[in-house]
C-alpha positions in Angstrom: 92.7 162.0 75.9 96.4 161.0 75.7 97.7 159.1 78.8 101.4 158.7 79.0 102.9 156.0 81.4 106.4 156.3 82.7 108.3 153.1 82.4 110.4 151.8 85.3 114.2 151.9 84.9 115.3 149.3 82.2 111.6 148.9 81.3 111.1 145.7 83.5 108.0 144.7 85.4 110.0 143.3 88.3 109.0 139.7 87.7 111.5 136.9 86.7 111.2 134.4 83.9 112.0 130.7 84.3 115.6 131.3 83.6 115.9 134.0 86.4 116.1 136.9 83.9 113.8 139.9 84.6 111.1 140.2 81.9 110.4 143.3 79.9 107.1 144.9 80.8 104.4 144.8 78.0 104.7 148.7 77.9 108.4 148.5 77.3 107.8 146.0 74.5 105.2 148.2 72.9 107.9 151.1 72.8 110.4 148.6 71.4 108.0 147.5 68.7 107.2 151.1 67.7 111.0 151.9 67.4 111.6 148.8 65.2 108.6 149.6 63.0 109.9 153.2 62.5 113.4 152.0 61.6 111.9 149.4 59.1 109.7 152.1 57.5 112.6 154.6 57.1 115.6 152.4 56.5 114.3 148.9 55.6 116.5 147.3 58.2 117.0 147.3 62.1 120.8 148.2 62.0 120.1 151.7 63.3 117.7 150.5 65.9 118.7 149.3 69.4 118.2 145.6 69.9 115.9 144.8 72.9 118.8 143.8 75.0 120.6 147.2 74.2 117.4 149.0 74.8 116.9 147.2 78.2 120.4 148.1 79.2 120.2 151.8 78.1 117.0 152.6 79.8 118.4 151.3 83.1 120.2 154.6 83.2 123.6 155.0 84.9 125.2 157.1 87.5 126.2 159.4 84.6 122.8 159.8 83.0 119.1 159.5 84.3 116.8 158.2 81.6 113.0 158.3 81.4 110.8 156.7 78.9 107.1 157.1 78.6 104.5 155.3 76.4 101.4 157.1 75.3 98.0 155.7 74.7 94.7 156.8 73.5 92.3 154.4 75.1 94.1 151.0 75.1 96.0 151.8 71.8 99.7 152.7 71.9 99.9 156.0 69.9 103.4 157.3 70.7 106.3 157.6 73.1 108.7 160.1 74.4 111.9 160.1 76.5 114.0 162.5 78.5 117.6 162.0 79.3 119.3 164.0 82.1 123.1 164.0 82.4 124.2 163.8 86.0 127.9 164.4 86.1 128.3 167.3 83.6 126.0 169.2 81.3 123.7 169.7 84.2 121.6 172.4 82.3 120.8 170.1 79.4 118.3 167.4 78.7 118.0 165.0 75.7 114.4 165.0 74.3 112.9 162.4 71.8 109.2 162.0 70.6 107.9 159.2 68.3 104.3 159.0 67.1 102.8 155.8 65.5 102.2 156.6 61.8 98.3 156.6 61.9 98.2 159.1 64.7 100.6 161.6 63.1 99.3 165.1 62.2 96.7 165.0 64.9 98.4 166.9 67.7 99.8 163.8 69.5 103.5 164.7 68.8 103.0 168.2 70.1 101.3 167.0 73.2 104.1 164.6 74.0 106.8 167.1 73.3 105.0 169.6 75.7 105.2 166.9 78.4 108.8 166.0 77.8 109.7 169.7 77.8 107.8 170.3 81.1 109.7 167.4 82.8 113.1 168.9 81.6 112.0 172.3 83.0 111.0 170.9 86.3 114.5 169.3 86.7 116.0 172.8 85.9 117.2 171.8 82.4 116.9 174.9 80.2 118.8 173.7 77.0 117.2 170.8 75.2 118.7 168.8 72.4 117.3 166.3 70.0 118.1 164.6 66.8 116.6 162.8 63.8 117.8 160.9 60.8 116.6 160.7 57.4 117.9 158.6 54.4 119.9 160.1 51.5 117.1 159.8 49.0 115.0 162.1 51.2 117.1 165.0 50.0 116.2 165.8 46.4 117.4 168.7 44.0 115.1 171.8 44.1 113.8 171.2 47.6 113.6 174.2 50.0 116.2 173.6 52.6 117.2 174.8 56.2 120.9 175.4 56.7 122.5 174.4 60.0 123.7 177.2 62.2 127.3 175.7 61.9 127.2 176.8 58.2 127.7 173.1 57.0 124.8 170.9 56.0 121.3 171.3 55.2 117.9 169.4 55.7 114.8 169.6 53.5 112.0 171.8 54.9 109.3 169.4 53.7 110.7 166.5 55.9 108.1 166.0 58.6 110.6 165.7 61.5 112.3 169.0 60.3 109.0 170.9 60.0 107.9 169.6 63.6 111.1 170.7 65.1 111.1 174.2 63.6 107.4 174.7 64.5 108.3 173.7 68.1 111.0 176.4 68.3 114.2 174.1 67.9 117.1 175.5 65.8 119.1 173.2 63.5 122.6 173.5 65.0 124.4 170.9 63.0 124.0 168.3 60.2 125.9 165.0 60.4 126.4 162.7 57.4 126.1 159.1 57.8 128.2 156.9 55.5 128.7 153.3 54.6 131.6 151.2 53.8 131.0 147.9 51.9 132.9 144.9 53.4 135.3 143.2 52.8 137.6 146.3 52.0 139.4 145.7 48.7 143.1 144.8 49.4 144.3 147.0 46.6 142.6 149.9 48.2 143.6 149.1 51.9 147.2 148.2 51.5 148.6 151.4 49.9 146.6 153.5 52.4 147.9 151.5 55.3 151.6 151.6 54.0 151.4 155.3 53.5 150.3 155.7 57.1 152.9 153.4 58.5 155.7 155.4 56.6 154.3 158.7 58.3 153.9 157.0 61.9 157.4 155.7 62.7 157.3 157.2 66.1 154.1 155.2 67.0 153.2 151.6 67.6 149.8 150.1 67.4 148.0 148.1 70.2 144.4 146.9 70.4 141.9 145.0 72.6 138.4 143.4 72.4 135.9 144.5 75.0 138.0 145.4 78.0 141.0 148.0 77.9 144.1 146.6 79.5 144.7 147.9 83.0 148.0 149.6 82.0 146.1 151.6 79.4 142.8 152.4 80.9 143.7 155.8 82.5 145.1 157.0 79.2 142.1 155.8 77.4 139.8 157.6 79.8 141.8 160.8 78.9 141.2 160.3 75.3 137.5 159.7 75.8 137.2 163.0 77.7 139.0 164.7 74.9 136.7 163.1 72.4 133.8 164.8 74.1 135.1 168.2 73.1 137.2 167.6 70.1 134.3 166.1 68.0 132.7 169.1 66.3 129.4 169.9 68.2 128.6 173.4 66.5 126.6 175.5 68.9 125.1 172.7 71.1 125.4 173.5 74.8 127.5 170.5 75.6 130.5 170.6 78.1 133.4 168.4 78.3 132.7 165.0 79.9 134.5 163.9 83.0 136.0 160.4 82.2 138.1 158.3 84.5 139.0 154.6 84.6 135.7 153.9 86.5 133.6 155.4 83.8 135.5 153.4 81.2 134.8 150.1 83.0 131.2 151.1 83.5 130.7 151.8 79.8 132.4 148.5 78.8 130.2 146.6 81.3 127.1 148.2 79.8 128.1 147.3 76.2 128.6 143.6 77.4 125.3 143.4 79.1 123.5 144.9 76.0 125.1 142.1 73.9 127.5 144.5 72.0 131.1 143.4 71.1 133.8 145.8 70.4 137.2 146.2 68.8 139.5 148.9 69.6 142.8 149.8 67.9 145.0 152.4 69.5 148.3 154.1 68.9 151.1 154.4 71.5 153.9 157.1 71.3 157.0 154.9 71.4 159.2 157.4 73.5 156.7 158.1 76.1 154.4 155.0 76.0 151.4 157.4 76.0 148.2 156.4 74.4 147.6 159.0 71.7 144.8 157.8 69.3 142.1 155.2 69.2 139.2 154.0 67.0 136.3 151.7 68.0 134.1 149.3 65.9 131.1 147.5 67.5 129.1 144.5 66.4 125.8 143.0 67.5 125.0 139.2 66.9 121.4 140.1 66.2 122.4 142.5 63.5 125.4 140.5 62.1 125.6 142.1 58.7 126.5 145.5 60.2 129.2 147.0 62.1 129.1 150.5 63.7 132.2 152.8 63.5 132.2 154.7 66.9 134.7 157.2 68.1 138.0 157.9 66.2 140.4 160.4 68.0 144.0 161.5 67.6 145.3 163.7 70.4 146.0 167.2 69.2 149.7 167.3 69.8 150.1 164.0 67.7 148.2 164.9 64.6 149.8 165.1 61.3 151.3 161.7 61.2 148.3 159.8 59.6 147.4 158.1 62.8 143.7 158.4 62.1 144.1 156.3 58.9 146.6 154.1 60.6 144.2 152.9 63.5 141.2 152.8 61.1 142.8 150.6 58.6 144.2 148.2 61.3 140.8 148.0 63.1 139.1 147.2 59.8 141.5 144.3 59.3 140.8 143.1 62.9 137.2 143.5 62.5 136.9 141.4 59.1 138.5 138.5 60.8 136.6 138.7 64.2 133.2 139.2 62.5 133.3 137.7 59.0 129.5 137.9 58.8 129.5 141.7 58.6 128.9 143.2 55.1 129.2 146.9 55.9 130.3 149.6 58.3 128.1 152.5 59.2 129.5 155.8 60.6 128.6 159.4 61.2 130.5 162.6 60.9 129.7 166.3 61.3 129.4 167.9 57.9 132.1 170.4 58.9 134.5 167.6 60.0 136.3 167.7 56.7 139.4 166.0 58.0 137.7 162.8 59.2 135.3 162.7 56.1 138.4 162.7 53.9 139.8 159.8 55.7 136.4 157.9 55.3 136.1 158.9 51.7 139.7 157.6 51.0 138.5 154.2 52.5 135.4 154.2 50.3 132.8 155.1 52.7 129.8 156.5 50.7 127.0 158.9 51.8 123.9 157.0 53.3 121.8 159.7 55.1 121.8 162.8 57.3 121.2 163.5 61.0 119.9 166.9 62.3 121.1 168.0 65.7 118.6 170.3 67.1 118.6 172.7 70.2 116.0 174.8 72.0 116.8 177.1 74.9 113.9 177.5 77.3 113.2 181.0 78.6 
């Protein structure tokens, strides 16, 4: 019999260690170990896996999202885990679902049982649109495979991939495929300099600014507005996701959560010279426990300011900043929707190369 135990927010057991820090519970550590083992098996590294500090911070939840993590056992043995995330400010009809089964317990009905428990919890909370994702490496897609095409019309995943087969059997539809890409660091100067010079020539009405960790007070309202725009401007295919409501307080909460999780960030942004308005930004993050890898997070140019090479301008400048700030980094990892040809073209020009795929799945409950 499968017994699933819900972990408390943040996965802590309520006791403090000798240094005053709250200790992760054994159940939480078992979930983290399972996640790390999965990352190593699929990718051969932990760069795509949350560190323990990040995971503890994430599963605390926030005033914007409620997060529930469950560890499943058969007898004393951990056999899997599932999670349900519930947005609290917008997207109130949606829930995020994730299921992971330990390798030796796969194909024995454990995953389906855990998925049914996750879906039941979402339904009880009035969430009738469920979303999930999974990643697979580039080499998992081979010529001649049977494929399922995303409803967006861009991107495919192999039907013989176990996670793909599991999602389809459970009634989920593949809405979108994202491509993960990797850039080797340091970027060659003979590549970066002409791209940067061309962008500067086209962006005479704009000036660059930037910050580490905390957005300056005078820019935080404009930054919040761009973060809200990012939630709808990034292609989401047919996913039932609404515009996120960002304000200065939400920006500050996000910055504080990153810091508590041990994540450092570098932001480069563009200001319109005449109005002083913040019109573009890009974000890179770095974690000391995974020092060889940077994550390229959001990049956005406000719609009315597109066509001036601002995307390339802020990305090139932020790469320069990051290489000085985090000299141990050897690559940058990023994700883009397969239909986002404009951003993919910028990344290709910078010599990002394909590294894998991510399926975005959705199921609407009746």
